[in-house]
C-alpha positions as CSV (number, residue, x, y, z in Angstrom):
1,M,23.2,-16.1,-32.0
2,I,21.6,-17.7,-35.1
3,I,20.6,-21.3,-35.2
4,Y,20.2,-21.8,-38.9
5,L,21.5,-19.6,-41.8
6,A,21.3,-20.5,-45.5
7,T,20.2,-19.2,-48.9
8,R,16.7,-19.5,-50.1
9,E,17.8,-22.3,-52.5
10,V,19.3,-24.4,-49.7
11,F,16.4,-23.7,-47.3
12,L,13.9,-24.9,-50.0
13,Q,15.9,-28.0,-50.6
14,H,15.7,-28.9,-46.9
15,V,11.9,-28.2,-47.1
16,R,11.4,-30.4,-50.2
17,E,13.3,-33.2,-48.5
18,Q,11.1,-32.7,-45.4
19,R,14.1,-32.4,-43.1
20,I,14.2,-28.6,-42.4
21,E,13.1,-29.2,-38.8
22,E,15.8,-31.8,-38.4
23,E,18.5,-29.4,-39.7
24,V,17.4,-26.8,-37.3
25,R,17.4,-29.2,-34.3
26,E,20.8,-30.5,-35.1
27,R,22.3,-27.0,-35.3
28,Y,20.5,-26.0,-32.2
29,I,22.0,-28.9,-30.2
30,A,25.4,-28.2,-31.7
31,I,25.3,-24.5,-30.8
32,T,23.6,-24.5,-27.4
33,G,24.3,-28.0,-26.1
34,H,20.7,-28.3,-25.0
35,K,18.0,-30.7,-26.1
36,V,15.0,-29.3,-28.1
37,A,11.6,-29.5,-26.4
38,A,9.0,-31.5,-28.3
39,T,6.7,-28.5,-28.6
40,E,9.5,-26.4,-30.1
41,F,10.3,-29.1,-32.6
42,R,6.7,-29.4,-33.7
43,A,6.5,-25.7,-34.1
44,W,9.4,-25.8,-36.5
45,Q,7.8,-28.8,-38.3
46,N,4.6,-27.0,-38.8
47,S,5.7,-23.4,-39.5
48,L,8.8,-23.9,-41.7
49,Q,7.0,-26.0,-44.2
50,C,4.5,-23.2,-44.6
51,V,7.4,-20.7,-44.9
52,G,8.6,-22.9,-47.8
53,N,5.3,-22.5,-49.5
54,V,5.8,-18.8,-49.6
55,L,9.5,-18.7,-50.5
56,Q,9.0,-21.2,-53.4
57,F,7.3,-18.4,-55.5
58,K,9.5,-17.6,-58.5
59,E,9.6,-13.8,-57.8
60,I,11.5,-14.4,-54.6
61,P,15.3,-13.8,-55.2
62,P,17.2,-17.2,-55.3
63,E,20.1,-15.9,-53.2
64,L,17.9,-14.5,-50.4
65,G,19.4,-15.0,-47.0
66,V,17.3,-17.1,-44.6
67,A,17.9,-17.2,-40.9
68,I,15.9,-19.2,-38.3
69,E,15.9,-18.5,-34.6
70,Y,18.0,-15.3,-34.3
71,K,18.5,-14.5,-30.6
72,I,18.8,-10.7,-30.3
73,H,22.0,-9.7,-28.4
74,N,21.6,-10.2,-24.7
75,T,17.9,-10.5,-24.6
76,A,15.5,-13.4,-24.3
77,K,13.9,-12.2,-27.6
78,R,14.2,-14.5,-30.6
79,I,13.2,-13.6,-34.2
80,D,11.5,-16.6,-35.7
81,L,12.5,-15.8,-39.3
82,L,14.9,-13.2,-40.7
83,L,15.2,-12.7,-44.5
84,S,17.9,-10.6,-46.1
85,G,18.9,-9.0,-49.4
86,R,18.9,-5.6,-51.0
87,N,16.0,-3.3,-51.6
88,A,15.0,-1.3,-54.6
89,N,17.5,1.4,-53.7
90,G,20.3,-1.1,-53.5
91,A,20.6,-0.7,-49.7
92,P,21.0,-3.8,-47.4
93,A,17.7,-4.8,-46.0
94,A,16.1,-7.4,-43.8
95,V,12.5,-8.6,-43.2
96,I,11.6,-9.7,-39.7
97,V,8.8,-12.4,-39.8
98,E,7.0,-13.3,-36.6
99,L,5.5,-16.9,-37.1
100,K,2.3,-18.0,-35.3
101,Q,0.5,-21.3,-35.4
102,W,-2.7,-19.7,-34.0
103,E,-6.0,-20.7,-35.7
104,T,-8.2,-18.1,-34.0
105,V,-7.6,-14.6,-32.6
106,E,-9.8,-12.3,-30.6
107,P,-9.2,-8.6,-30.0
108,T,-8.9,-7.1,-26.5
109,E,-9.2,-3.7,-25.0
110,L,-5.5,-3.7,-24.1
111,D,-3.1,-1.8,-26.3
112,G,-1.2,-4.2,-28.7
113,V,-2.6,-7.3,-27.0
114,V,-4.8,-10.1,-28.4
115,R,-6.4,-13.2,-27.0
116,T,-5.8,-16.7,-28.4
117,F,-5.5,-20.3,-27.4
118,L,-2.1,-20.9,-25.8
119,G,-1.2,-24.0,-23.8
120,K,-4.4,-25.2,-22.0
121,G,-6.7,-22.3,-22.8
122,P,-7.3,-18.8,-24.0
123,R,-4.7,-16.3,-22.9
124,E,-3.8,-12.6,-23.6
125,T,-0.6,-12.1,-25.5
126,T,1.2,-9.5,-27.6
127,H,-0.2,-8.8,-31.1
128,P,2.4,-10.4,-33.5
129,S,2.6,-7.1,-35.5
130,Y,3.7,-5.2,-32.4
131,Q,6.0,-8.1,-31.5
132,A,7.8,-7.8,-34.9
133,I,7.9,-4.0,-34.7
134,S,9.5,-4.2,-31.2
135,Y,12.2,-6.6,-32.5
136,G,12.9,-4.2,-35.4
137,A,13.2,-1.3,-32.9
138,L,15.6,-3.3,-30.8
139,L,17.9,-3.9,-33.8
140,R,17.5,-0.4,-35.2
141,D,18.2,1.4,-31.9
142,F,20.7,-1.0,-30.2
143,N,22.7,-2.8,-33.0
144,T,25.8,-1.0,-34.3
145,A,25.7,-2.9,-37.6
146,V,22.2,-1.7,-38.4
147,M,23.2,1.9,-37.8
148,E,26.6,1.8,-39.5
149,H,25.5,-0.1,-42.6
150,G,22.1,1.7,-42.9
151,I,20.2,-1.7,-42.9
152,A,16.5,-1.2,-43.7
153,L,14.3,-3.3,-41.5
154,Q,10.7,-4.3,-42.3
155,P,8.6,-6.3,-39.8
156,C,5.6,-8.5,-40.6
157,A,3.7,-11.5,-39.2
158,Y,2.6,-14.8,-40.8
159,L,-0.3,-16.7,-39.2
160,H,-0.2,-19.8,-41.4
161,N,-3.0,-21.6,-39.7
162,C,-5.5,-18.7,-39.4
163,T,-8.2,-18.1,-42.0
164,D,-10.3,-15.6,-40.2
165,G,-8.6,-12.2,-40.0
166,S,-11.3,-10.3,-38.2
167,G,-9.7,-10.5,-34.8
168,I,-6.1,-10.0,-35.7
169,S,-6.9,-7.2,-38.1
170,D,-9.3,-5.4,-35.9
171,A,-9.3,-1.6,-36.4
172,R,-7.8,-0.9,-32.9
173,Y,-4.6,-2.5,-34.1
174,G,-4.4,-0.3,-37.2
175,P,-1.2,1.6,-36.2
176,Y,0.7,-1.6,-35.8
177,L,-0.7,-3.3,-38.9
178,A,0.3,-0.3,-41.0
179,Q,3.9,-0.8,-39.9
180,A,3.9,-4.7,-39.9
181,P,1.3,-6.3,-42.1
182,V,-0.2,-9.7,-41.1
183,F,-0.5,-12.5,-43.6
184,L,-2.9,-15.4,-43.1
185,R,-3.2,-19.0,-44.4
186,H,-4.4,-18.1,-47.8
187,D,-2.2,-15.0,-48.3
188,N,0.9,-16.8,-49.6
189,A,1.0,-15.0,-52.9
190,A,0.4,-11.6,-51.3
191,M,3.2,-12.3,-48.8
192,A,5.6,-13.4,-51.6
193,A,4.8,-10.1,-53.4
194,F,5.5,-8.2,-50.2
195,L,8.8,-9.9,-49.7
196,R,9.8,-9.2,-53.3
197,R,9.1,-5.5,-52.8
198,C,11.2,-5.4,-49.7
199,L,14.1,-7.6,-51.0
200,E,14.6,-7.2,-54.8
201,V,18.0,-8.9,-54.8
202,G,19.5,-11.7,-52.6
203,D,22.7,-11.3,-50.6
204,R,23.4,-14.9,-49.5
205,G,22.8,-13.9,-45.9
206,R,25.5,-11.2,-45.7
207,T,23.2,-8.6,-44.1
208,I,22.1,-11.2,-41.5
209,E,25.7,-12.0,-40.7
210,R,26.4,-8.2,-40.2
211,I,23.4,-8.0,-37.8
212,R,24.6,-11.1,-36.0
213,D,28.1,-9.6,-35.6
214,G,27.0,-6.1,-34.6
215,K,27.5,-4.9,-31.1
216,A,24.8,-3.8,-28.7
217,K,24.8,-0.1,-28.1
218,P,22.1,2.6,-28.1
219,S,22.1,4.8,-31.2
220,Q,22.9,8.5,-30.8
221,Q,19.6,9.3,-32.5
222,L,17.7,7.4,-29.8
223,A,19.7,9.1,-27.0
224,D,19.1,12.6,-28.5
225,A,15.4,11.9,-28.9
226,V,15.1,10.9,-25.2
227,E,17.0,14.0,-24.0
228,R,14.8,16.3,-26.1
229,M,11.6,14.7,-24.6
230,L,12.9,15.3,-21.1
231,K,13.7,19.0,-21.6
232,G,10.8,21.1,-20.5
233,N,8.9,18.1,-19.1
234,T,7.8,19.3,-15.7
235,A,7.1,15.8,-14.5
236,F,10.9,15.2,-14.5
237,V,12.3,18.3,-13.0
238,L,15.0,17.6,-10.3
239,I,14.6,19.3,-7.0
240,D,17.0,19.7,-4.0
241,E,18.5,16.4,-3.0
242,Q,17.2,14.8,-6.2
243,K,19.8,16.9,-8.1
244,V,22.5,15.9,-5.6
245,V,21.9,12.1,-6.0
246,F,21.6,12.5,-9.8
247,E,25.0,14.2,-10.0
248,Q,26.5,11.6,-7.7
249,A,25.3,8.8,-9.9
250,L,26.6,10.7,-13.0
251,A,30.0,11.0,-11.5
252,L,30.2,7.3,-10.9
253,A,29.1,6.6,-14.5
254,R,31.8,8.8,-15.9
255,R,34.5,6.6,-14.3
256,I,33.2,3.1,-15.1
257,R,35.9,0.6,-16.2
258,E,35.8,-2.8,-17.8
259,G,36.1,-5.6,-15.4
260,R,34.9,-3.5,-12.4
261,H,31.5,-3.2,-10.7
262,T,30.2,-0.1,-8.9
263,V,26.9,0.0,-7.0
264,L,25.0,3.1,-5.8
265,L,22.3,2.4,-3.2
266,V,19.8,5.2,-3.0
267,Q,17.3,5.0,-0.2
268,G,14.1,7.1,0.0
269,G,10.5,6.8,1.1
270,P,7.3,7.4,-0.8
271,G,7.3,10.6,-2.9
272,T,11.0,11.4,-2.5
273,G,11.6,11.4,-6.3
274,K,13.3,8.0,-6.8
275,S,11.7,7.5,-10.2
276,V,12.3,11.1,-11.3
277,V,16.0,10.7,-10.7
278,A,16.0,7.3,-12.4
279,V,14.4,8.6,-15.6
280,N,16.7,11.7,-15.7
281,L,19.7,9.4,-15.2
282,L,18.6,7.2,-18.0
283,A,18.4,10.1,-20.4
284,R,21.7,11.6,-19.4
285,L,23.6,8.3,-19.6
286,L,22.2,7.6,-23.1
287,G,23.3,11.1,-24.1
288,L,26.8,10.2,-22.9
289,G,26.8,7.2,-25.3
290,L,26.5,4.7,-22.5
291,N,24.5,1.4,-22.8
292,A,21.9,2.1,-20.1
293,R,18.4,0.8,-19.2
294,Y,15.7,1.6,-16.7
295,V,14.7,-1.5,-14.9
296,S,11.7,-2.4,-12.7
297,K,10.1,-5.6,-11.6
298,N,6.5,-4.3,-12.1
299,A,5.3,-3.4,-15.6
300,A,3.3,-0.4,-14.4
301,P,6.2,2.0,-13.6
302,R,7.9,1.1,-16.9
303,A,4.7,1.8,-18.9
304,V,3.7,5.0,-17.1
305,Y,7.1,6.7,-17.1
306,R,7.6,5.7,-20.7
307,A,4.2,7.3,-21.5
308,K,5.0,10.4,-19.5
309,L,8.3,10.7,-21.3
310,T,7.0,10.3,-24.8
311,G,3.6,11.8,-24.3
312,S,1.9,8.8,-25.7
313,L,0.0,5.9,-24.1
314,Q,0.7,3.7,-27.2
315,K,3.5,1.2,-27.2
316,G,6.4,2.4,-29.3
317,E,10.1,2.3,-30.1
318,Y,11.2,3.6,-26.7
319,D,9.8,0.6,-24.9
320,N,13.1,-1.2,-25.2
321,L,14.8,1.3,-22.9
322,F,12.5,0.2,-20.1
323,C,12.9,-3.5,-19.2
324,G,11.9,-6.0,-16.5
325,S,14.2,-7.3,-13.8
326,A,14.3,-10.8,-15.1
327,C,16.1,-9.8,-18.3
328,F,19.7,-10.4,-17.1
329,V,19.9,-14.2,-16.6
330,G,23.0,-15.4,-18.4
331,C,24.0,-11.9,-19.4
332,P,27.8,-11.5,-20.0
333,E,29.6,-9.7,-17.1
334,G,29.5,-5.9,-17.4
335,F,27.5,-6.0,-20.7
336,Y,25.6,-2.9,-19.7
337,D,27.4,0.3,-18.8
338,A,24.6,1.1,-16.3
339,L,21.4,-0.4,-15.0
340,I,19.0,1.9,-13.2
341,V,16.8,-0.1,-10.9
342,D,13.6,1.5,-9.7
343,E,11.5,-0.1,-7.0
344,S,14.4,-2.3,-6.0
345,H,12.5,-3.6,-3.0
346,R,10.4,-5.6,-5.5
347,L,13.3,-7.7,-6.9
348,M,13.0,-11.4,-6.6
349,T,15.1,-14.6,-6.7
350,K,13.5,-15.7,-10.0
351,T,10.2,-15.8,-11.7
352,I,8.2,-18.6,-13.4
353,Y,9.6,-17.3,-16.7
354,D,13.3,-17.4,-15.9
355,K,13.8,-20.8,-14.3
356,E,17.6,-20.6,-14.7
357,G,17.8,-17.4,-12.6
358,E,19.2,-17.4,-9.1
359,N,18.9,-13.9,-7.7
360,Q,17.9,-10.7,-9.5
361,V,20.1,-8.5,-7.4
362,K,23.1,-10.7,-8.2
363,E,22.3,-10.8,-11.9
364,I,21.9,-7.1,-12.2
365,I,25.2,-6.3,-10.6
366,H,26.9,-9.0,-12.6
367,A,25.5,-7.6,-15.9
368,S,26.5,-4.0,-15.3
369,K,29.5,-1.8,-14.7
370,L,27.3,0.5,-12.7
371,A,24.1,-0.6,-10.9
372,V,21.9,2.1,-9.3
373,F,19.3,0.7,-6.9
374,F,16.4,2.9,-5.6
375,L,15.1,1.3,-2.5
376,D,12.3,1.6,0.1
377,E,12.2,-1.6,2.2
378,D,8.8,-0.7,3.7
379,Q,7.3,-1.2,0.2
380,R,8.0,-4.9,0.0
381,V,4.5,-6.3,-0.6
382,T,4.9,-9.9,-1.5
383,F,6.6,-13.0,-0.1
384,D,8.8,-13.0,-3.2
385,D,10.2,-9.5,-2.7
386,I,13.9,-9.8,-1.6
387,G,15.2,-6.2,-2.3
388,S,16.8,-4.9,0.9
389,T,20.0,-3.1,2.0
390,A,21.4,-6.4,3.3
391,E,20.7,-8.2,0.0
392,I,22.4,-5.5,-2.1
393,E,25.4,-5.4,0.3
394,T,25.8,-9.1,0.1
395,W,25.9,-9.3,-3.7
396,S,28.1,-6.2,-3.9
397,Q,30.6,-7.9,-1.7
398,F,30.3,-11.1,-3.8
399,H,31.2,-9.2,-7.0
400,E,33.8,-7.1,-5.2
401,A,31.9,-4.0,-6.2
402,E,32.5,-0.5,-4.9
403,L,29.4,0.3,-2.9
404,Q,28.3,3.9,-2.4
405,R,25.2,5.2,-0.7
406,A,22.9,8.1,-1.1
407,E,19.6,9.2,0.4
408,L,16.5,11.1,-0.7
409,P,15.1,12.4,2.6
410,A,12.6,15.0,1.5
411,Q,9.3,13.8,0.2
412,F,7.1,15.8,-2.1
413,R,4.0,13.6,-2.1
414,C,1.3,13.8,0.6
415,S,1.5,17.6,0.5
416,G,5.1,17.2,1.6
417,S,3.9,16.1,5.0
418,D,6.4,13.9,6.8
419,G,4.0,13.9,9.7
420,Y,1.4,12.1,7.6
421,L,3.8,9.3,6.7
422,A,4.9,9.0,10.4
423,W,1.2,8.9,11.4
424,L,0.6,6.2,8.7
425,D,3.5,4.1,10.2
426,Q,2.0,4.5,13.7
427,T,-1.5,3.8,12.6
428,L,-0.8,0.7,10.6
429,G,1.5,-0.7,13.3
430,I,4.6,-0.7,11.1
431,R,6.8,1.2,13.6
432,P,6.0,3.4,16.7
433,T,6.3,7.1,16.1
434,S,5.2,10.2,18.1
435,N,2.4,10.9,15.6
436,E,-0.5,9.0,17.2
437,R,-3.0,11.5,15.8
438,L,-2.9,13.4,12.5
439,D,-2.5,17.1,12.4
440,P,-5.8,18.1,10.7
441,G,-4.1,20.7,8.5
442,S,-1.2,18.7,7.3
443,Y,-2.8,16.6,4.6
444,D,-6.4,15.9,3.3
445,V,-7.4,12.6,5.0
446,R,-11.1,11.6,5.0
447,V,-12.7,8.5,6.3
448,F,-16.0,7.4,4.6
449,D,-18.8,5.3,6.0
450,D,-19.8,4.1,2.6
451,P,-17.7,2.8,-0.3
452,V,-20.3,4.0,-2.8
453,A,-19.9,7.6,-1.5
454,L,-16.1,7.3,-1.6
455,H,-16.1,6.2,-5.2
456,E,-18.5,9.1,-6.1
457,A,-16.2,11.5,-4.3
458,I,-13.3,10.2,-6.4
459,R,-15.3,10.7,-9.6
460,Q,-16.0,14.3,-8.6
461,A,-12.3,14.9,-7.8
462,N,-11.2,13.5,-11.2
463,H,-11.6,16.8,-13.1
464,S,-8.0,16.8,-14.2
465,N,-7.6,13.0,-14.5
466,Q,-5.8,12.9,-11.2
467,A,-8.0,10.8,-8.9
468,R,-8.4,7.0,-8.8
469,M,-9.7,4.2,-6.6
470,V,-7.4,1.4,-5.2
471,A,-8.1,-1.5,-2.9
472,G,-6.3,-4.3,-1.0
473,Y,-6.3,-7.5,-3.0
474,C,-9.2,-9.2,-1.1
475,W,-11.5,-9.9,-4.1
476,N,-10.9,-12.4,-6.8
477,W,-10.4,-11.3,-10.4
478,A,-13.7,-12.7,-11.7
479,S,-13.8,-10.3,-14.7
480,K,-10.6,-11.8,-16.2
481,Y,-12.6,-14.6,-17.8
482,H,-16.1,-13.2,-17.4
483,P,-16.0,-9.5,-18.6
484,N,-19.5,-8.7,-17.2
485,A,-18.8,-10.1,-13.8
486,W,-18.1,-7.7,-10.8
487,D,-14.9,-8.3,-9.0
488,I,-15.3,-6.1,-5.9
489,T,-18.7,-6.4,-4.1
490,I,-19.2,-4.9,-0.6
491,E,-22.5,-5.3,1.2
492,P,-24.8,-3.9,2.6
493,W,-23.9,-0.8,0.5
494,G,-24.4,-2.5,-2.8
495,Y,-20.9,-1.5,-4.0
496,R,-19.9,-3.0,-7.3
497,A,-16.6,-2.5,-9.2
498,R,-14.1,-4.2,-11.4
499,W,-10.3,-4.4,-11.1
500,N,-8.4,-2.3,-13.7
501,L,-6.4,-5.3,-14.9
502,S,-8.7,-6.4,-17.7
503,K,-8.7,-3.4,-20.0
504,D,-6.1,-0.9,-19.4
505,G,-3.4,-2.8,-17.6
506,S,-0.2,-0.9,-16.7
507,V,-1.3,2.6,-17.9
508,W,-4.7,2.5,-16.0
509,I,-3.5,5.2,-13.6
510,M,-3.1,7.8,-16.3
511,K,-5.5,6.7,-19.0
512,P,-8.6,8.9,-19.3
513,G,-11.9,7.2,-18.5
514,T,-10.6,4.6,-16.0
515,V,-11.9,6.2,-12.8
516,E,-14.7,3.6,-12.7
517,E,-12.1,0.8,-12.3
518,V,-10.2,0.0,-9.1
519,G,-6.4,-0.5,-9.0
520,C,-4.4,-2.7,-6.8
521,I,-0.8,-2.7,-5.4
522,H,0.5,-4.3,-8.6
523,T,-0.7,-1.5,-10.9
524,C,-0.1,1.6,-8.7
525,Q,3.2,1.0,-6.8
526,G,5.8,3.6,-7.7
527,L,3.2,5.9,-9.2
528,E,1.2,8.9,-7.9
529,L,-2.0,11.0,-8.3
530,E,-3.4,14.0,-6.6
531,T,-6.2,12.2,-4.9
532,I,-6.3,8.5,-4.0
533,G,-9.4,6.6,-2.7
534,V,-8.4,3.5,-0.7
535,I,-10.7,0.6,0.1
536,I,-9.1,-1.3,3.0
537,G,-10.2,-4.9,2.6
538,P,-11.1,-7.4,5.4
539,D,-7.4,-8.4,5.6
540,L,-6.9,-5.4,8.0
541,A,-9.1,-5.1,11.1
542,F,-9.2,-3.5,14.6
543,R,-9.5,-5.9,17.6
544,D,-8.9,-5.3,21.3
545,G,-7.4,-1.9,20.7
546,Q,-4.9,-3.0,18.0
547,V,-4.7,-3.1,14.2
548,V,-4.5,-6.7,13.2
549,T,-4.0,-8.5,9.9
550,V,-6.1,-11.3,8.5
551,P,-4.1,-13.1,5.8
552,A,-6.9,-15.6,5.1
553,A,-9.0,-12.7,3.8
554,R,-6.7,-12.2,0.8
555,A,-8.1,-13.2,-2.6
556,R,-7.4,-16.6,-4.1
557,T,-6.1,-15.0,-7.3
558,D,-3.6,-12.8,-5.4
559,Q,0.0,-14.2,-5.5
560,S,1.4,-11.9,-2.8
561,L,1.0,-14.4,0.0
562,K,1.6,-17.5,-2.1
563,G,2.9,-20.3,0.1
564,Y,1.2,-19.0,3.3
565,K,-0.8,-22.2,4.0
566,V,2.3,-24.4,3.4
567,G,4.3,-22.0,5.7
568,L,1.8,-22.4,8.5
569,K,2.6,-26.1,8.7
570,R,6.4,-25.6,8.6
571,D,6.9,-22.5,10.8
572,P,3.6,-20.9,11.7
573,Q,5.1,-18.0,13.8
574,A,7.6,-17.0,11.1
575,I,5.1,-17.1,8.3
576,R,2.5,-15.1,10.2
577,L,5.0,-12.4,11.0
578,K,6.0,-12.3,7.3
579,A,2.4,-12.1,6.1
580,D,1.6,-9.4,8.7
581,A,4.4,-7.2,7.4
582,I,3.3,-7.7,3.8
583,I,-0.3,-6.6,4.5
584,R,0.7,-3.5,6.5
585,N,3.2,-2.5,3.9
586,T,0.6,-2.9,1.2
587,Y,-1.7,-0.4,2.8
588,R,1.1,2.0,3.6
589,T,2.0,2.0,-0.1
590,L,-1.6,2.4,-1.3
591,M,-2.3,5.2,1.2
592,S,0.8,7.2,0.1
593,R,-0.1,7.4,-3.6
594,G,-1.9,10.7,-3.3
595,T,0.0,14.0,-3.5
596,K,-2.8,16.0,-2.1
597,A,-5.4,13.7,-0.5
598,C,-6.1,10.2,0.7
599,W,-9.7,9.2,1.3
600,V,-10.4,5.9,2.9
601,F,-13.1,3.3,3.6
602,A,-12.4,0.2,5.7
603,C,-14.5,-2.9,5.3
604,D,-14.0,-3.7,9.0
605,P,-16.5,-1.4,10.9
606,E,-14.2,-1.2,14.0
607,L,-11.2,-0.2,12.0
608,N,-13.2,2.4,10.1
609,G,-14.4,3.9,13.4
610,W,-10.9,3.9,14.9
611,L,-9.4,5.6,11.8
612,K,-11.9,8.5,12.3
613,Q,-10.6,8.9,15.9
614,V,-6.9,8.9,15.0
615,A,-7.2,11.0,11.8
616,G,-7.6,14.1,13.9
617,G,-11.3,14.4,14.1
618,V,-12.1,14.3,10.4
619,E,-15.7,14.7,9.4
620,E,-17.7,11.6,8.5
621,F,-18.5,11.2,4.8
């Protein structure tokens, strides 16, 4: 969908008459039937006049195509400005321009992320060069017209209110700036010269029309590249039942039909290989020419598995194969051949960003011919998590979908010890099992009397970048706005640490040098390491011979129990039971991230002492 499409001459006429924003608004209302927000209108008013200042340079071809607000097929992504013509080789070409009204920009430690004033205060957001690059990758890899017509794409960004380029052009963003240059307030002449080099001749918008009319389908080049990366990558080798489930899903994919929905529900506990099967399935389905995506609610699994697949921590063209679970609101029925949903237990009704959404399970089944859900109900860790067998069954029936089931029974994490997971369920009070005490030889569990000693032990175990600290979310994220502040403080041991969220975000668990930081449920769920150090916060305690939960001990900045206080007034018994399950599931998830070892410290002295007893007589550390 394109809101406004004209030649350079017509666009400049609208600019000179100071009615370009009115033209865009009228066309937006006519096409969408929705009103235009005042903030959106002001953005057009401010930005498009500045664009006119660039396009009025004489070297710009008069018949250049100009498109405003191009919505990329079946995504929430919109390209602010798309210009088209032919390049020096005579090939059809388009320039993607990301427009920003920012006046100041600060660099951050996060890859491809800057900090600027948005809304009511400073916020972290995507670097505009990376943003433009990602839009180009979406078109290049998923638009049939770009592939068939050999359309050359060139991204760039225009910060027309910014005069200080020190933040936006910081050296750490070099790889992105090399691909998508940034132009500031006083760079109009330079930007005009750049556009002239990319687009020597105008085409009256014909290339833009081709892009608009192209179909969404992964390119064969992309599919081949993913399959090559998977071959020989030991992190994604299929073992035993994993191979069986993979082939079962593949068989269902081979018989998908228009107008029909199929659902495969795959259940498996921690370490059973759900994510390994999901990534293998993505690669194979792309190789078959199917329009497939890997989906997860949390960003961490997407970022880590993309990095493991490509061998690079840096954002890149393959990011678009890995998408969030809120991407399918308003998607045409059966648009995707297959959606592979990892961590399905974390699906929600809707997020603050998709106000029109109703239910992510419903929307995913609707948007796909085949939906594969990987599920572990005991890993629901927030009030918003709705993913369950019952939920998937309900919406499968609603869509008249064929529902098949599979299971991944064998787990390869925790030294392959099912006994440890059973002991964990018994110990945390999730469900009764016969494993009241841990077999000392089954898995390396250690209980520490001192969090400082625990963190030091994790440092020593990190010789192959396979050990990290995690904790229950019982401490506020103070370092978000005050980088030198400590987040986690535990007395009387003088323990001080920061959450991993500020610098390394989703790839913290595999980025070298991050062992000093502490992860939480939101950045480690679905992932694994050899050795995990777990700080059990004051939200879990031991009283009168039982493990009890203390919801009030959760951090103010944690959204997992959002609505707990209101729920206490409406239905105190129900909300307490729900919070109790969330806290226990959180620690079950944290304590099952280690493939070889889990070392623990509990803030509650009674709980720490009891853990030593039931952990099979482990030594004190």
